[in-house]
Each structure stands twice: as structure tokens, then as C-alpha cells.
C-alpha positions in Angstrom: 66.2 57.9 82.2 67.8 56.9 78.8 67.3 53.0 77.8 70.3 51.7 77.1 70.4 47.7 76.1 73.2 47.0 78.7 71.0 47.1 81.3 69.7 43.8 79.8 73.1 42.4 79.6 74.3 43.3 83.1 70.8 41.4 84.3 72.1 38.7 82.3 75.3 38.7 84.0 73.9 38.7 87.1 71.8 35.8 87.2 73.9 33.6 84.8 77.3 33.8 86.4 78.0 34.2 89.7 81.5 32.6 89.6 82.9 35.5 87.5 83.2 39.2 87.8 82.0 41.7 84.7 85.0 44.5 83.1 82.8 47.1 81.2 85.0 48.6 78.6 84.4 51.4 76.3 85.3 55.3 75.7 84.9 58.0 78.1 81.0 59.8 78.9 79.2 56.6 76.8 77.4 55.7 80.2 79.2 52.6 81.7 79.0 54.2 85.3 75.8 55.4 85.1 74.2 52.0 83.7 76.1 50.0 86.5 74.7 52.8 89.1 71.0 52.2 87.9 71.2 48.0 87.7 72.6 47.8 91.4 69.9 49.8 92.8 67.5 47.6 91.1 69.3 44.4 91.9 71.2 44.9 95.1 70.6 45.7 98.5 73.7 46.8 99.3 76.5 48.7 96.8 79.6 50.4 97.1 81.1 52.5 94.5 85.1 53.6 94.3 86.2 55.4 91.7 89.7 55.3 91.0 90.3 58.4 89.2 88.4 60.6 91.3 90.1 58.6 94.7 93.3 58.6 94.5 93.5 57.2 97.9 91.8 54.4 97.3 93.6 53.8 94.8 96.7 53.5 96.1 95.3 51.7 99.3 94.1 49.0 96.9 96.6 48.4 94.9 98.6 47.7 97.4 97.2 45.3 99.5 98.9 41.7 99.4 96.0 39.5 99.5 92.1 38.7 99.3 91.6 39.7 102.9 93.8 42.5 102.9 91.9 44.2 99.9 88.2 43.7 101.6 89.4 45.0 104.7 90.4 48.2 102.5 87.3 48.0 100.9 85.5 48.1 103.9 87.2 51.4 104.8 85.5 53.6 101.8 82.2 52.0 102.9 79.5 54.2 104.9 77.8 51.1 106.3 79.0 47.5 107.0 79.3 45.5 103.8 77.0 42.3 104.2 78.0 38.8 102.1 75.2 38.1 99.0 73.4 40.9 97.7 76.1 43.3 97.5 77.4 44.7 94.5 81.3 46.3 94.6 82.0 48.2 91.6 85.4 49.7 90.8 85.7 53.0 88.3 88.4 53.9 85.8 90.0 50.4 86.7 92.8 51.9 84.5 94.2 54.0 86.9 95.3 51.0 89.3 94.9 47.7 86.1 97.0 45.4 88.2 93.8 45.3 90.9 92.4 43.1 88.1 95.1 40.5 89.1 93.0 40.2 92.4 89.6 39.2 90.6 90.4 35.6 90.7 90.6 35.5 94.4 87.9 37.8 95.0 85.6 35.7 92.8 86.9 32.5 94.9 86.4 34.7 98.0 82.7 34.6 97.2 81.2 37.3 99.2 80.5 40.2 96.8 79.7 40.3 93.0 82.2 42.6 91.2 82.1 45.4 88.4 84.9 46.7 87.0 84.9 49.6 84.8 87.6 51.5 82.8 88.0 54.1 80.0 91.0 54.9 77.2 91.9 51.0 78.1 93.4 50.3 74.9 96.9 49.9 76.4 96.8 49.8 79.8 95.9 45.8 80.5 99.2 44.9 78.4 101.4 45.7 81.5 99.3 43.9 83.6 101.3 41.0 85.4 98.5 38.2 85.2 95.2 38.8 83.8 92.8 36.8 85.1 91.7 35.2 82.1 88.3 32.6 82.7 87.4 34.8 85.7 85.9 37.8 84.0 83.1 38.8 81.1 84.3 41.4 78.9 81.9 43.4 77.6 82.5 46.6 75.0 79.8 49.4 75.9 79.2 51.7 72.6 77.3 55.0 72.4 73.9 54.8 71.9 72.8 53.1 68.7 70.0 54.2 66.6 67.0 52.4 68.4 68.4 53.5 71.7 68.1 56.7 70.7 64.7 56.3 69.0 63.6 55.0 72.2 65.1 58.1 73.9 63.3 60.6 71.6 59.7 58.2 71.7 59.5 56.3 68.6 57.6 53.4 69.6 58.4 49.6 69.7 55.7 48.7 67.6 57.2 51.5 64.8 60.6 49.7 65.4 59.1 45.9 65.3 56.5 47.3 62.2 60.2 48.4 60.0 62.0 45.6 61.0 59.2 43.3 59.7 58.8 45.0 56.7 62.3 44.7 55.8 62.5 41.0 56.6 59.1 40.9 54.3 60.3 43.3 51.3 57.0 45.6 51.6 57.4 49.3 51.8 56.7 51.1 54.8 53.9 53.1 55.2 54.9 56.8 53.3 54.4 59.1 56.6 56.3 56.9 58.6 59.3 56.8 56.1 59.2 60.4 55.8 59.5 60.5 59.8 62.1 57.9 60.4 64.1 59.9 57.7 64.2 62.9 60.0 64.7 61.1 62.7 67.7 59.2 61.0 69.4 62.6 59.8 69.0 63.8 63.2 70.7 61.0 64.8 73.9 62.0 62.5 73.9 65.2 64.0 73.3 64.2 67.2 74.7 61.2 67.8 74.7 58.7 70.3 77.0 60.3 73.4 74.5 60.1 76.3 75.0 63.3 77.9 74.6 64.4 73.9 71.7 63.0 73.7 69.9 64.8 77.3 70.6 67.9 76.4 69.2 67.7 73.1 65.9 66.4 74.8 66.4 68.8 77.7 67.1 71.9 75.3 63.9 70.3 73.1 65.9 70.2 70.1 68.9 72.9 70.2 71.5 72.1 68.1 74.0 74.8 69.4 73.0 73.4 73.1 74.2 70.0 71.4 77.5 70.7 69.5 78.9 72.6 72.6 78.6 69.3 74.4 79.8 67.9 71.6 83.2 69.9 71.5 83.8 69.6 74.9 83.5 66.0 74.9 86.0 66.2 71.5 88.2 68.3 74.1 88.6 65.6 76.9 89.0 62.7 74.0 92.0 64.2 73.1 92.9 65.4 76.7 92.4 61.6 77.6 95.3 60.7 74.4 98.0 63.0 76.4 97.4 61.6 79.1 97.2 57.6 78.5 99.0 57.0 75.3 102.2 57.6 76.7 105.1 58.8 74.5 103.2 57.8 71.5 100.6 61.0 72.6 101.7 63.4 69.8 101.5 60.6 66.8 98.1 59.5 68.5 96.7 63.1 68.8 98.0 64.0 65.3 95.8 60.8 63.9 92.8 61.7 66.0 93.2 65.5 64.6 93.1 64.5 61.1 90.6 61.7 61.1 87.8 64.5 59.9 89.5 65.5 57.0 91.4 62.0 55.8 87.3 60.9 55.6 86.3 63.2 53.1 89.5 63.7 50.9 89.4 61.7 48.0 88.1 58.0 48.6 88.1 58.3 52.3 90.9 55.9 52.6 93.3 56.8 55.5 96.5 58.0 54.1 99.3 57.4 56.7 101.8 59.6 54.7 99.5 62.8 55.7 100.8 62.0 59.3 104.6 62.6 57.9 106.0 61.8 54.7 108.1 59.3 55.8 105.0 57.6 58.2 105.1 53.7 57.4 102.2 52.0 58.6 104.3 49.1 60.4 105.9 52.0 62.1 102.9 53.6 63.2 100.4 50.4 63.5 100.1 50.7 67.6 99.0 54.5 67.0 96.0 53.7 65.0 95.1 50.2 67.5 95.2 52.7 70.3 92.7 55.1 69.6 90.6 51.8 68.2 90.8 50.0 71.4 89.9 53.0 73.7 86.5 52.9 71.5 87.4 55.7 69.9 87.7 55.0 66.4 86.5 52.4 63.9 89.0 51.1 61.6 87.8 49.2 58.3 90.0 47.5 56.6 89.9 46.7 52.9 89.6 43.1 51.6 91.2 41.9 48.1 88.2 39.3 48.2 84.9 39.4 48.8 84.6 35.8 49.9 83.6 34.7 53.7 86.0 34.5 55.8 86.6 38.1 54.9 89.2 38.4 57.8 91.7 36.0 55.5 92.1 38.7 52.7 92.4 41.8 55.4 94.8 44.5 54.3 95.8 46.2 57.2 97.7 48.9 55.6 94.5 49.9 53.7 91.5 51.0 55.6 89.6 53.8 56.6 89.0 55.6 59.8 86.0 56.4 61.6 85.1 58.0 64.7 83.1 56.2 67.2 80.3 58.6 67.4 78.8 60.4 64.7 77.7 63.2 66.1 81.4 64.2 67.8 82.6 63.6 64.3 80.1 66.2 62.9 80.4 68.5 65.5 84.4 68.5 64.1 83.1 70.1 60.9 82.1 73.3 59.9 78.4 74.5 61.8 77.2 74.7 58.2 77.6 70.9 57.6 75.5 69.6 60.5 72.9 71.9 58.8 73.0 70.8 55.4 72.7 66.9 57.0 69.3 68.1 58.9 67.8 69.7 56.4 69.0 66.9 53.7 70.6 70.1 51.4 72.0 68.1 48.9 74.7 70.7 47.8 77.8 69.3 50.4 78.9 65.7 49.9 78.0 64.1 52.7 79.1 60.2 51.9 81.6 60.2 54.4 79.3 61.3 57.4 76.4 58.2 56.2 79.3 55.7 56.3 80.9 56.8 59.6 76.9 56.1 61.4 76.5 53.2 59.1 80.0 51.9 60.6 79.1 53.0 63.9 75.6 51.0 64.0 77.7 48.0 62.7 79.8 48.2 65.2 77.0 47.9 67.6 75.7 45.2 66.4 79.3 43.4 66.4 79.9 43.4 63.2 83.2 43.6 62.0 83.9 46.5 59.5 85.5 45.5 56.3 85.2 47.1 52.5 85.9 45.9 48.9 87.5 47.9 45.5 85.8 46.2 42.8 88.4 46.1 40.4 87.6 49.1 37.4 84.0 49.4 39.3 84.8 51.2 42.4 84.4 50.7 46.0 81.7 48.5 48.0 81.5 50.9 51.4 80.7 47.7 53.5 81.3 43.7 53.1 80.0 41.7 56.1 80.3 38.1 56.6 76.7 35.9 56.8 75.5 32.7 58.8 75.2 30.7 55.8 79.2 30.9 55.0 78.6 33.7 52.2 78.9 37.4 52.5 76.7 40.2 52.1 77.8 43.4 50.5 76.4 46.9 51.1 76.4 50.3 49.4 76.0 53.7 51.2 74.0 56.3 48.7 73.3 59.7 50.4 72.4 61.4 47.6 68.8 61.0 45.6 70.8 58.8 42.8 71.0 55.6 44.5 69.9 52.7 42.0 73.6 53.2 40.3 75.2 50.6 42.1 78.3 49.0 39.6 80.8 47.5 42.6 77.7 45.4 43.8 76.9 44.8 40.4 80.3 43.3 39.5 80.7 40.9 42.5 76.6 39.6 42.1 77.3 39.1 38.7 81.1 37.3 39.4 79.8 33.2 39.6 83.0 32.7 41.4 81.8 34.5 44.4 78.6 33.0 44.7 77.1 36.4 46.3 73.4 35.8 46.1 72.5 39.6 47.0 73.7 42.6 47.5 71.7 45.7 49.8 71.8 49.2 49.1 70.8 52.0 52.1 69.6 54.7 51.0 66.6 57.6 51.2 64.8 55.3 49.1 61.4 53.1 50.9 61.9 49.5 50.8 62.2 48.0 46.9 63.4 45.0 45.7 65.0 44.2 42.3 66.1 41.0 41.6 69.2 40.6 43.3 69.8 43.6 45.1 67.6 45.1 47.8 67.0 48.5 49.0 66.9 49.4 52.4 65.7 52.9 54.0 69.1 54.3 56.1 67.2 53.9 59.3 66.9 50.4 58.6 70.0 49.7 59.9 69.4 49.2 63.3 68.1 45.8 62.0 71.0 44.8 59.4 72.4 42.1 61.7 69.2 40.3 62.2 67.4 41.0 58.9 70.2 40.5 56.4 71.5 37.5 59.0 74.9 38.9 59.2 77.9 37.1 61.2 78.5 38.9 64.8 82.2 38.9 66.8 82.2 37.3 69.8 87.0 71.8 63.5 85.0 72.9 66.0 83.4 76.8 65.6 80.6 78.5 65.5 78.6 76.8 68.1 76.0 79.8 68.4 73.8 79.1 65.4 70.5 79.2 66.6 69.2 76.7 65.0 66.9 73.9 66.2 66.4 70.0 65.8 63.0 68.3 66.0 62.4 64.6 66.5 59.4 62.9 64.9 58.3 60.3 67.7 56.1 57.8 65.2 
């Protein structure tokens, strides 16, 4: 069983919010349904799950109910035993198939007999047509692929090791060299495997067989593309084109997504909804450029200037030629893997609820990520995939400008922990504790799968 952080959030919802339903959103195959099932088994005497995608009859029956009494009567038709009030969870999965069911939530909560969890994928556009979204009656939580810390739990890294890394990052003390090397290897493994639960489980079951891992990732990417055709309506072709071009756009030039790559006459304002569909569906991560490194960063964010990352780096890796994955894991310096390193950091920051921004310093290059802090300032980050990590002209430029009042910057690289003046060097695997350590302000090509190459983990 893969341990997920959402389990604690589900438990907190049950204990603290008896007057609200829970809506769990996120892309397909990230473990939403499994997490709810395991939670229900532990915390409730009775549990009824209805999948609206698989059970079309139930979808029609519930969607056509005229009131709460009729809705609950129809629910009981799909239960193998009588439903008792007081300790029963009703889980309605794939709610995007009948989104108007959400209009009933306020009255279901007022009825008080059962607790309700709703879950859905590809919800980016589905709720826009709902007649009356039940504001105030629903707690919405977005679920993501497994983050690096969850991946470490899965492969056997001890909690004491992760706690020690967090404390070393706070104090500035270097990490034991053995632990450092082992965790760098685990970081590279995570880049290749990613955080999709089915992929991680296949990785564990196959004892690190990359071909087995890649085959699952290829299939999941195929399913995502199919979902776009099913749920994106008359924008499906445009959204698929963006999804198809994402890997090449990340490594082309400065990594900024060129809207004209879709069509020479394409303009962002006309294509904006297509990009946002992918973001809202949990498939892509949009990183806007800011014109000033000042808090709040959202104030100067330029939506037409952005990078587009994939929500899971392992699935992105499977879209590049297989030797790219081999080079990433073996730490081969010959290919330029900078964009993939950035993708994994974007994925991790998103998991920590940190909005994604980057900054172009005039004549000094790019700061890969920049985040608001809880001290009304910002924290700039540069991601170094190579061995030259102490050259960072872009961060130096903003640190030296008194107008910006930025006290320090962070470089994430293969280096152990080190501090030099206003610059802090952290190892790439320390990304799992950036929000805590840096006091960041959170917001509420597929081919050649038969390589025979194997990965190993380091359960330090």
C-alpha cells in the first residue's frame, strides 16, 4: 500500500467538517479513488461507491432525481445492504460524467444522514455549466501525483533520514556524504519513474525494471490524450496539439512555450482556454513570467509569456527517446536535461501549493522559479542540472539591486548544502522541504520500451 498525504487530509475533513461534502479533484490515475476507498474502510462502518463512468444507469438515475428524498432512495438501489445513518460514507466517483449532481449537495448535507465524497477527473471545464455550484457546502481538495517525499516513503527511505535532511537545510550543515549520494540517486530515479501510483507500484513490483515502468507511462499518456478528445469538446484538436507539442517546447530555446508553434497565426488570447483546460484538468503546469521580482508576484505576471510543464515528470520522460531516461538516471552529462530538472521542481512546488513564476533578468538571463515568501518578499531559485552550479548571474543581478530588497537566493544542484554570502546551495532532493525551509507562501515521443535497463533504489 502506497502511503499518501491525502489520507491525513481526508481524516481531518471527517473530524472537522461534518457540515460539508468533500470534492477531490485531479488528473486521472493519481490515486484518488484508492485513497478514498482505504479511508472509508478505516473510518466508516458502511461505504457505498458509485462510479458514474462505469455505471451509466446510476448516473442517469441520480442526475434525474427531483429532490433529496428521491436522490437518497435511488442511492439505496445501488447498495447491496441497507444504508444506516450516522456512520456511512457515500463516494460518488467520476462526477464529471454528471456534474449537475453537485447542485444537490447543499440539501444532502442538510439531510445529515450520510457523509459524502465526490471525486472527478478532467474537471477543468465540466463545472462551468453547472446550474448552481454549492458554494459553502463543499471543501475542494486538489490531488496530485506522488511527490518526492511520498516516493521516498514508497522505496523505503526512513522518516528519520528525511527529517535529518530538512533540519540540515535549516541549519546550513552539510548532509552526510553517503546519505547525499544515495538521495541524489533516488532523485534521479524519481525523475524517470515520476509519481503516478500505478507506475510507482510497477517500479516496486518489477524491482526497478525501466522497460516495465515506461510501458505503463506510455499507456497513461495515451489515456490522457484520449481523455482530451472525450472531454475538451470542440476544442479537443487544439488541446491535443498543445499536449503533443509540450515536450519539444520545453527543450526548444529558452523553454518558453511558443503559441505560434501550434499555428503561425495563433495568438495566446484566442488559445488561452485551450492551455487553461490542460492546467485545470491537472495535466499541465503553467509557469508565468513576471516583470518584477517583487511580492506579490501575481501583480506583474504576464500570461502570454509562460512555460508549460507536464504534471508528472515520469510521464514527460516517457515522451522523450528512451536514452534520455537512461542518461538522467546514470547522471550522463552529455544531453541537456535542464528542462526535465525544471519540470520535476515545478511538480514539487505545485505539490507544496506554491504558485509557479519565473523571471527574466535584463541582460542577465533567467531565474528559473521565483516564489512569494511569508515575509512579504520573494525567493529566487535557479536549477542546475550540470556540474557548474556556482555561476548564477540572474540571481546575482536581483540580489545586488537594492530596489528589490531580496535577502537571499537558492541554487538547487548536485551540490551538498553550502552557504556563501547571500546564496544558499541545496541539493536537488531537498526540493521536498522548500516550502518549509524557505518560508514560501502557499496558495489556499513514445518509443523503445524494451530496453532491458533496470533502476535501483537506495532506502537510506
